ROFIKOL-858570 format. One record per residue (C-alpha): residue in three letters; residue number from 1; x, y, z. Coordinates in steps of 0.1 Angstrom, whole numbers, plus 5000, padded with zeros to 4 digits. Layout:
{atom ALA NUM {X Y Z}};
...
This chain:
{atom MET 1 {2139 0286 8383}};
{atom GLN 2 {2160 0316 8388}};
{atom HIS 3 {2181 0314 8357}};
{atom HIS 4 {2156 0295 8334}};
{atom VAL 5 {2177 0263 8333}};
{atom GLN 6 {2162 0235 8313}};
{atom SER 7 {2143 0211 8336}};
{atom CYS 8 {2162 0180 8323}};
{atom LEU 9 {2195 0197 8331}};
{atom ALA 10 {2183 0207 8366}};
{atom MET 11 {2171 0171 8372}};
{atom SER 12 {2205 0157 8362}};
{atom ILE 13 {2222 0181 8386}};
{atom GLN 14 {2199 0173 8414}};
{atom LYS 15 {2204 0135 8408}};
{atom GLN 16 {2242 0140 8409}};
{atom VAL 17 {2241 0161 8440}};
{atom SER 18 {2218 0135 8457}};
{atom ALA 19 {2241 0107 8447}};
{atom ARG 20 {2271 0125 8460}};
{atom ILE 21 {2254 0133 8493}};
{atom GLY 22 {2242 0097 8496}};
{atom ALA 23 {2278 0084 8489}};
{atom GLY 24 {2289 0101 8521}};
{atom LYS 25 {2315 0123 8505}};
{atom ARG 26 {2319 0154 8526}};
{atom LEU 27 {2318 0188 8511}};
{atom SER 28 {2345 0213 8519}};
{atom ALA 29 {2335 0248 8531}};
{atom GLU 30 {2346 0262 8497}};
{atom GLU 31 {2320 0239 8480}};
{atom VAL 32 {2291 0253 8500}};
{atom ALA 33 {2280 0284 8481}};
{atom PHE 34 {2258 0298 8509}};
{atom LEU 35 {2288 0302 8532}};
{atom LYS 36 {2300 0330 8510}};
{atom ILE 37 {2268 0350 8512}};
{atom VAL 38 {2258 0347 8549}};
{atom SER 39 {2269 0372 8574}};
{atom SER 40 {2302 0368 8592}};
{atom ASP 41 {2283 0365 8625}};
{atom LEU 42 {2262 0336 8612}};
{atom ARG 43 {2293 0319 8598}};
{atom ALA 44 {2310 0323 8632}};
{atom GLN 45 {2280 0307 8649}};
{atom LEU 46 {2280 0278 8624}};
{atom TRP 47 {2317 0271 8628}};
{atom HIS 48 {2314 0273 8666}};
{atom SER 49 {2285 0248 8666}};
{atom ILE 50 {2306 0224 8645}};
{atom LEU 51 {2340 0229 8660}};
{atom ALA 52 {2335 0237 8697}};
{atom PRO 53 {2323 0202 8707}};
{atom ARG 54 {2354 0187 8690}};
{atom LEU 55 {2378 0211 8706}};
{atom THR 56 {2362 0209 8741}};
{atom ALA 57 {2364 0171 8740}};
{atom HIS 58 {2401 0176 8748}};
{atom PRO 59 {2409 0184 8785}};
{atom PHE 60 {2432 0212 8775}};
{atom PHE 61 {2405 0230 8756}};
{atom GLN 62 {2379 0222 8783}};
{atom VAL 63 {2401 0242 8808}};
{atom CYS 64 {2405 0270 8782}};
{atom ASP 65 {2368 0272 8778}};
{atom CYS 66 {2362 0273 8816}};
{atom LEU 67 {2387 0300 8821}};
{atom ASN 68 {2377 0321 8791}};
{atom SER 69 {2348 0310 8769}};
{atom SER 70 {2357 0336 8742}};
{atom CYS 71 {2389 0316 8736}};
{atom ILE 72 {2370 0287 8720}};
{atom TRP 73 {2350 0312 8699}};
{atom ASP 74 {2382 0328 8687}};
{atom LEU 75 {2397 0294 8679}};
{atom CYS 76 {2366 0284 8659}};
{atom THR 77 {2371 0314 8636}};
{atom VAL 78 {2406 0304 8627}};
{atom VAL 79 {2406 0266 8628}};
{atom HIS 80 {2400 0247 8596}};
{atom LEU 81 {2389 0211 8593}};
{atom ARG 82 {2411 0188 8573}};
{atom SER 83 {2405 0152 8565}};
{atom VAL 84 {2434 0129 8558}};
{atom GLY 85 {2434 0092 8551}};
{atom PRO 86 {2449 0065 8573}};
{atom GLY 87 {2487 0064 8574}};
{atom VAL 88 {2492 0099 8561}};
{atom VAL 89 {2520 0116 8580}};
{atom ILE 90 {2509 0151 8591}};
{atom PHE 91 {2540 0160 8609}};
{atom GLU 92 {2572 0144 8623}};
{atom SER 93 {2592 0150 8654}};
{atom GLY 94 {2617 0178 8649}};
{atom GLU 95 {2600 0191 8617}};
{atom VAL 96 {2596 0229 8614}};
{atom ALA 97 {2559 0239 8612}};
{atom LYS 98 {2546 0248 8578}};
{atom ASP 99 {2513 0263 8566}};
{atom PHE 100 {2488 0234 8564}};
{atom THR 101 {2466 0245 8536}};
């Protein structure tokens, strides 16, 4: 082990991580440590592989992709996934846009 962590502690951590993954709880990008150390090009490729199919499922973005494929690449570098529960109001008619962070 890289930092000489006690094996019983390492096992406890592995069990907890496995249980969390098995529970289906999604990790946020901030919780995935390797994203901070890989190159920006690899991160861009990863986000594109995750987000492009979701974006191009919509006819508007399909047209954008056909007209200019770099448009989807650019969007994938600035779009952030957010999960909200059922019934959560994200925006209302006439409401002024705010930062959604």
